[in-house]
Backbone as JSON, one array per atom type, in Angstrom:
{
  "sequence": "MSKYVYTDFSQMSAFFDRFGQAAKGDFKRDMELFLEGLGFEFLRIVEDEIIRRKVIDTRLLLISFQKGNDNNIWEMNEEGLTLEVGTNLEYAGYVNDGHWTNPKGVDMRWVPGRWEGDRFIHDPNAKTGMALKQHWVEGTHYWESGLKILESIFPKLLDVKLQEWIDKYFSA",
  "N": [[155.78, 110.32, 131.9], [153.49, 107.69, 131.75], [149.94, 107.33, 131.81], [147.68, 104.99, 132.83], [144.46, 104.03, 131.97], [141.7, 102.49, 133.29], [139.01, 100.96, 131.85], [135.67, 100.19, 132.26], [133.87, 97.88, 130.65], [131.49, 96.61, 131.08], [128.94, 97.79, 131.23], [128.6, 98.61, 128.59], [128.65, 96.16, 127.33], [126.36, 95.0, 128.42], [124.48, 96.73, 127.33], [124.74, 96.1, 124.57], [123.97, 93.43, 124.66], [121.28, 93.71, 125.36], [120.41, 95.15, 123.17], [120.76, 93.23, 121.19], [118.85, 91.36, 122.06], [116.54, 92.85, 121.71], [116.57, 93.17, 118.94], [116.07, 90.6, 118.12], [113.37, 90.18, 118.1], [111.63, 91.09, 120.16], [111.62, 93.93, 120.2], [110.8, 94.46, 117.59], [108.23, 93.38, 117.67], [107.1, 95.11, 119.55], [107.17, 97.46, 118.03], [105.37, 96.77, 116.01], [103.01, 96.59, 117.52], [102.82, 99.25, 118.33], [102.44, 100.5, 115.84], [100.0, 99.33, 115.11], [98.43, 100.4, 117.15], [98.57, 103.1, 116.39], [97.08, 102.92, 114.05], [94.51, 102.26, 115.08], [94.09, 104.62, 116.54], [94.05, 106.51, 114.47], [91.73, 105.68, 113.07], [89.85, 106.22, 115.06], [90.09, 109.0, 115.2], [89.26, 109.72, 112.59], [86.6, 108.82, 112.69], [85.67, 110.6, 114.68], [85.95, 113.01, 113.28], [84.11, 112.63, 111.19], [81.73, 112.64, 112.64], [81.91, 115.2, 113.87], [81.81, 116.86, 111.65], [79.29, 116.41, 110.82], [78.58, 114.48, 108.87], [77.12, 112.16, 108.41], [74.1, 110.15, 108.25], [73.09, 107.62, 108.24], [74.95, 106.08, 109.51], [76.5, 104.15, 108.32], [78.87, 104.87, 106.94], [80.39, 105.8, 109.1], [80.71, 103.47, 110.76], [82.17, 101.96, 109.03], [84.76, 102.6, 109.38], [85.89, 101.04, 111.36], [87.88, 98.53, 112.72], [87.45, 95.24, 111.61], [84.89, 95.54, 110.63], [82.91, 94.75, 107.77], [83.28, 96.5, 105.61], [85.61, 97.77, 106.16], [89.07, 98.56, 105.63], [91.95, 97.01, 106.59], [95.05, 96.38, 106.6], [98.04, 94.92, 107.41], [101.47, 94.9, 106.99], [103.87, 93.2, 108.27], [106.59, 92.74, 107.85], [107.6, 94.96, 106.46], [106.65, 96.78, 108.19], [104.22, 98.29, 107.73], [101.02, 99.81, 107.63], [97.81, 99.79, 106.38], [94.89, 101.55, 106.35], [91.37, 102.14, 106.05], [88.36, 102.46, 104.1], [86.01, 100.48, 102.26], [83.7, 101.45, 101.25], [81.87, 102.65, 98.59], [80.86, 105.27, 98.31], [82.31, 106.78, 100.09], [84.54, 108.26, 99.23], [83.25, 110.18, 97.64], [81.84, 111.63, 99.55], [83.95, 112.63, 101.06], [85.6, 113.98, 99.13], [83.9, 115.47, 97.51], [81.34, 115.89, 94.96], [79.54, 115.67, 91.83], [76.02, 115.95, 91.43], [74.72, 114.54, 89.44], [75.35, 112.27, 86.7], [77.92, 113.06, 84.28], [76.93, 115.36, 81.83], [74.22, 115.06, 82.26], [71.59, 117.01, 83.01], [69.38, 116.99, 84.7], [67.73, 114.66, 86.83], [65.39, 112.1, 87.81], [64.63, 111.18, 91.08], [63.39, 108.66, 92.95], [61.34, 108.69, 95.88], [60.51, 110.01, 99.16], [59.53, 112.84, 101.11], [60.31, 113.61, 104.43], [59.55, 115.82, 106.59], [62.12, 118.11, 106.39], [63.82, 116.39, 105.23], [64.9, 114.18, 102.73], [63.98, 110.94, 101.8], [65.32, 108.32, 100.14], [63.64, 106.07, 98.09], [63.39, 103.43, 96.11], [61.02, 102.28, 95.19], [59.02, 104.12, 95.38], [56.28, 106.19, 94.27], [56.42, 108.82, 94.28], [58.79, 111.56, 94.36], [61.76, 113.44, 93.6], [63.05, 115.98, 91.41], [66.3, 116.08, 90.52], [68.6, 118.5, 90.12], [71.6, 119.24, 88.31], [74.41, 119.89, 90.2], [77.3, 120.9, 92.15], [78.38, 119.18, 94.98], [80.0, 120.04, 97.76], [82.85, 118.52, 99.23], [83.46, 117.03, 102.48], [85.94, 116.6, 103.56], [86.88, 115.02, 105.67], [88.82, 113.01, 105.89], [91.35, 114.16, 105.24], [91.45, 116.03, 107.28], [91.54, 114.33, 109.51], [94.05, 113.15, 109.05], [95.73, 115.4, 109.36], [95.32, 115.95, 112.07], [96.33, 113.57, 113.23], [99.0, 113.76, 112.35], [99.76, 116.0, 113.8], [99.74, 115.12, 116.46], [101.42, 112.97, 116.42], [104.34, 113.33, 116.78], [104.59, 113.7, 119.6], [103.42, 111.31, 120.58], [105.27, 109.49, 119.53], [107.65, 110.32, 120.81], [107.08, 109.67, 123.5], [106.75, 106.9, 123.26], [109.27, 106.11, 122.27], [110.86, 106.75, 124.49], [109.83, 104.92, 126.33], [110.68, 102.53, 125.09], [113.46, 102.84, 125.17], [113.83, 102.86, 127.94], [112.94, 100.27, 128.48], [114.57, 98.51, 126.95], [117.2, 99.43, 127.0], [118.04, 100.51, 129.39], [119.91, 100.28, 132.37]],
  "CA": [[155.17, 109.23, 132.61], [152.23, 107.28, 131.13], [148.81, 107.08, 132.68], [146.83, 103.91, 132.34], [143.06, 104.23, 132.38], [140.93, 101.26, 133.27], [137.65, 101.2, 131.37], [134.73, 99.11, 132.55], [133.02, 97.66, 129.48], [130.34, 95.78, 131.44], [127.7, 98.49, 130.85], [128.5, 98.57, 127.14], [128.31, 94.78, 127.01], [124.95, 94.83, 128.78], [123.73, 97.47, 126.32], [124.72, 95.34, 123.33], [123.16, 92.25, 124.9], [119.88, 94.13, 125.28], [120.17, 95.51, 121.78], [120.61, 91.96, 120.48], [117.56, 90.8, 122.45], [115.51, 93.66, 121.05], [116.6, 92.9, 117.5], [115.6, 89.24, 117.87], [111.92, 90.08, 117.97], [110.86, 91.84, 121.15], [111.49, 95.31, 119.76], [109.98, 94.45, 116.38], [106.84, 93.16, 118.11], [106.66, 96.37, 120.16], [106.93, 98.4, 116.94], [104.12, 96.34, 115.36], [101.92, 96.99, 118.4], [102.73, 100.71, 118.24], [101.84, 100.8, 114.55], [98.6, 98.95, 115.21], [97.8, 101.42, 117.99], [98.39, 104.3, 115.55], [95.95, 102.65, 113.16], [93.28, 102.43, 115.85], [93.96, 106.04, 116.87], [93.63, 107.21, 113.26], [90.32, 105.35, 112.84], [89.06, 106.98, 116.05], [90.11, 110.41, 114.79], [88.4, 109.85, 111.41], [85.22, 108.73, 113.18], [85.36, 111.88, 115.35], [85.81, 114.04, 112.24], [82.85, 112.37, 110.5], [80.68, 113.12, 113.54], [82.05, 116.64, 114.05], [81.42, 117.53, 110.41], [77.9, 116.03, 110.59], [78.62, 113.87, 107.54], [76.35, 110.93, 108.26], [72.79, 109.97, 108.86], [72.81, 106.19, 108.35], [76.06, 105.54, 110.3], [77.24, 103.16, 107.55], [80.21, 105.4, 106.73], [81.06, 105.85, 110.4], [81.14, 102.15, 111.24], [83.12, 101.35, 108.09], [86.11, 102.93, 109.86], [86.18, 100.24, 112.55], [88.52, 97.27, 112.36], [86.56, 94.1, 111.72], [83.7, 95.79, 109.84], [83.05, 94.2, 106.41], [83.7, 97.53, 104.68], [86.88, 98.35, 106.61], [90.36, 98.08, 105.11], [92.96, 96.94, 107.65], [96.1, 95.49, 106.11], [99.32, 95.18, 108.06], [102.62, 94.18, 106.45], [104.79, 93.23, 109.41], [108.0, 92.79, 107.42], [107.92, 96.35, 106.16], [106.0, 97.57, 109.21], [103.29, 99.24, 107.14], [99.62, 99.57, 107.96], [96.89, 100.49, 105.49], [93.54, 101.59, 106.91], [90.43, 102.9, 105.23], [87.04, 101.9, 103.91], [85.66, 100.03, 100.92], [82.43, 102.03, 100.83], [82.03, 103.38, 97.33], [80.53, 106.68, 98.4], [83.17, 107.47, 101.06], [85.33, 109.25, 98.51], [82.37, 111.28, 97.22], [81.55, 112.43, 100.74], [85.18, 113.33, 101.44], [86.18, 114.82, 98.08], [82.87, 116.23, 96.81], [80.85, 115.19, 93.76], [78.41, 116.2, 91.09], [74.81, 115.2, 91.78], [74.28, 113.73, 88.3], [76.44, 111.9, 85.79], [78.33, 114.1, 83.34], [76.03, 115.56, 80.69], [72.82, 114.94, 82.68], [71.25, 118.24, 83.74], [68.38, 116.72, 85.7], [67.27, 113.27, 86.87], [64.33, 111.8, 88.76], [65.03, 110.31, 92.19], [62.18, 108.25, 93.66], [61.41, 108.75, 97.33], [59.51, 110.83, 99.85], [60.04, 113.84, 102.05], [59.88, 113.57, 105.84], [60.0, 117.13, 107.05], [63.07, 118.69, 105.43], [64.75, 115.32, 104.87], [64.43, 113.32, 101.65], [64.28, 109.53, 101.99], [65.32, 107.62, 98.85], [62.88, 104.83, 98.07], [63.3, 103.08, 94.69], [59.67, 101.84, 94.84], [58.06, 105.21, 95.59], [55.71, 106.84, 93.1], [56.79, 110.23, 94.41], [60.23, 111.77, 94.36], [62.19, 114.81, 93.31], [63.93, 116.19, 90.25], [67.61, 116.48, 91.04], [69.36, 119.28, 89.15], [73.05, 119.1, 88.37], [75.21, 120.87, 90.96], [78.44, 120.37, 92.88], [78.26, 119.04, 96.43], [81.35, 120.18, 98.32], [83.27, 117.44, 100.12], [83.67, 117.41, 103.89], [87.39, 116.48, 103.79], [87.11, 114.41, 106.98], [90.04, 112.2, 105.84], [92.5, 115.06, 105.33], [91.43, 116.6, 108.63], [92.03, 113.27, 110.4], [95.51, 113.03, 108.85], [96.38, 116.56, 109.98], [95.28, 115.76, 113.52], [97.3, 112.52, 113.57], [100.34, 114.31, 112.15], [100.08, 116.96, 114.86], [99.98, 114.45, 117.74], [102.37, 111.89, 116.24], [105.65, 113.52, 117.42], [104.5, 113.47, 121.05], [103.22, 109.87, 120.77], [106.53, 108.81, 119.24], [108.59, 110.63, 121.89], [106.71, 108.87, 124.67], [107.02, 105.49, 122.95], [110.72, 105.92, 122.21], [111.38, 106.74, 125.85], [109.45, 103.61, 126.9], [111.55, 101.51, 124.51], [114.8, 103.04, 125.72], [113.79, 102.37, 129.32], [112.71, 98.83, 128.5], [115.62, 97.72, 126.32], [118.57, 99.93, 127.08], [118.4, 101.02, 130.71], [120.63, 99.27, 133.19]],
  "C": [[153.81, 108.95, 131.98], [151.19, 107.04, 132.2], [147.98, 105.97, 132.05], [145.43, 104.13, 132.88], [142.34, 102.89, 132.23], [139.51, 101.63, 132.85], [136.81, 99.97, 131.64], [133.76, 98.98, 131.38], [131.75, 96.87, 129.82], [129.02, 96.46, 131.06], [127.5, 98.44, 129.34], [128.1, 97.16, 126.7], [126.84, 94.51, 127.29], [124.06, 95.54, 127.76], [123.61, 96.66, 125.03], [123.94, 94.03, 123.49], [121.67, 92.59, 124.78], [119.49, 94.52, 123.86], [119.96, 94.24, 120.94], [119.27, 91.31, 120.79], [116.44, 91.54, 121.74], [115.43, 93.32, 119.57], [116.05, 91.52, 117.17], [114.08, 89.13, 117.82], [111.12, 90.9, 118.95], [110.6, 93.26, 120.68], [110.61, 95.39, 118.51], [108.51, 94.27, 116.74], [106.29, 94.43, 118.74], [106.36, 97.42, 119.08], [105.63, 98.05, 116.21], [102.92, 96.77, 116.2], [101.72, 98.51, 118.38], [102.05, 101.12, 116.94], [100.35, 100.47, 114.55], [97.83, 99.96, 116.06], [97.58, 102.72, 117.23], [97.23, 104.13, 114.59], [94.62, 102.83, 113.87], [93.04, 103.9, 116.19], [93.49, 106.82, 115.65], [92.16, 106.93, 112.95], [89.43, 106.12, 113.81], [88.97, 108.43, 115.64], [89.2, 110.62, 113.58], [86.93, 109.76, 111.82], [84.79, 110.03, 113.85], [85.13, 112.99, 114.33], [84.51, 113.86, 111.46], [81.68, 112.9, 111.34], [80.72, 114.63, 113.65], [81.57, 117.41, 112.82], [79.98, 117.19, 109.99], [77.72, 115.43, 109.19], [77.52, 112.83, 107.37], [74.92, 111.06, 108.74], [72.46, 108.49, 109.01], [73.84, 105.45, 109.19], [76.87, 104.48, 109.56], [78.68, 103.61, 107.31], [81.0, 105.37, 108.04], [81.56, 104.48, 110.83], [82.09, 101.46, 110.27], [84.56, 101.66, 108.47], [86.39, 102.25, 111.19], [86.77, 98.92, 112.1], [87.54, 96.13, 112.59], [85.25, 94.3, 110.98], [83.94, 95.29, 108.41], [83.58, 95.23, 105.42], [85.05, 98.15, 105.03], [88.06, 97.74, 105.86], [91.34, 98.13, 106.27], [93.98, 95.91, 107.2], [97.42, 95.88, 106.74], [100.38, 94.28, 107.44], [103.7, 94.26, 107.52], [106.25, 93.3, 109.0], [108.43, 94.23, 107.17], [107.35, 97.31, 107.18], [105.15, 98.68, 108.6], [101.88, 98.84, 107.51], [98.78, 100.42, 107.02], [95.51, 100.41, 106.11], [92.65, 102.42, 106.0], [89.09, 102.21, 105.17], [86.85, 101.48, 102.46], [84.34, 100.63, 100.44], [82.64, 102.92, 99.61], [81.81, 104.88, 97.49], [81.43, 107.47, 99.38], [84.0, 108.56, 100.4], [84.5, 110.43, 98.05], [82.08, 112.22, 98.39], [82.78, 113.24, 101.13], [85.59, 114.37, 100.41], [85.18, 115.77, 97.43], [82.47, 115.49, 95.54], [79.76, 116.01, 93.08], [77.2, 115.34, 91.4], [74.34, 114.27, 90.68], [75.49, 113.32, 87.48], [76.72, 113.04, 84.81], [77.36, 114.16, 82.16], [74.56, 115.44, 81.04], [72.47, 116.15, 83.54], [70.26, 118.0, 84.88], [68.01, 115.24, 85.65], [66.22, 113.11, 87.96], [64.86, 110.84, 89.82], [63.76, 109.94, 92.95], [62.39, 108.29, 95.18], [60.32, 109.61, 97.91], [60.21, 111.8, 100.79], [59.45, 113.58, 103.43], [60.42, 114.83, 106.48], [60.91, 117.74, 105.99], [64.1, 117.65, 104.95], [64.13, 114.43, 103.79], [64.9, 111.89, 101.9], [64.18, 108.85, 100.62], [64.59, 106.31, 98.99], [62.66, 104.45, 96.61], [61.89, 102.67, 94.24], [58.62, 102.94, 94.96], [57.55, 105.76, 94.26], [56.01, 108.33, 93.13], [58.31, 110.34, 94.4], [60.58, 113.22, 94.13], [63.05, 114.83, 92.05], [65.23, 116.77, 90.79], [68.38, 117.2, 89.94], [70.85, 119.09, 89.37], [73.66, 120.24, 89.19], [76.31, 120.14, 91.72], [78.14, 120.33, 94.36], [79.69, 119.05, 96.98], [81.63, 119.03, 99.28], [83.5, 117.96, 101.54], [85.12, 117.31, 104.31], [87.72, 115.96, 105.2], [88.43, 113.63, 107.01], [91.27, 113.07, 106.01], [92.59, 115.7, 106.72], [91.95, 115.59, 109.64], [93.53, 113.1, 110.28], [96.25, 114.19, 109.5], [96.42, 116.42, 111.5], [96.3, 114.71, 113.94], [98.73, 113.03, 113.42], [100.73, 115.28, 113.25], [100.37, 116.28, 116.2], [101.05, 113.37, 117.65], [103.72, 112.14, 116.9], [105.63, 113.25, 118.92], [104.3, 111.98, 121.35], [104.52, 109.11, 120.57], [107.57, 109.08, 120.32], [108.34, 109.77, 123.12], [107.07, 107.4, 124.44], [108.51, 105.21, 122.89], [111.33, 105.88, 123.6], [111.04, 105.43, 126.55], [110.39, 102.51, 126.39], [112.98, 101.63, 125.04], [114.86, 102.51, 127.14], [113.69, 100.85, 129.38], [113.95, 98.06, 128.01], [117.04, 98.18, 126.64], [118.95, 100.54, 128.43], [119.0, 99.9, 131.55], [119.74, 98.74, 134.29]]
}
């Protein structure tokens, strides 16, 4: 004797209807917003690392990691869903990676300026200054530290976001 099983495809149909709606732009827009949010979060983390590592004194480097600043890099390719963030400040890489104090082959150079307590203030018009001997200044590696922090929190952020998207687009 044969058994006939009735299957209700209405839930599956509703799922595919929602999937189609998501694919038409709503889901893509949500992904773009999520990516943009990750960019803002990464900039915040980098700023925190710059402060924590006591990298700055003029704040120019710090504010260059804010969207809308003239020195900031913020490029989003929505088709490929990629986001590039960073800074155009020339010295940002030196601060992060480390650098030699003088050009190659120069053992010592004169830097015009003045001392205020234990802090040297560069002043191109000063008659006083200091002789800067060649040595390596270790980088602070704020960028790599920021990436590690983002990589450590990313799985949790993605889990939460994926659940939101499932609830929004695929729940009955």
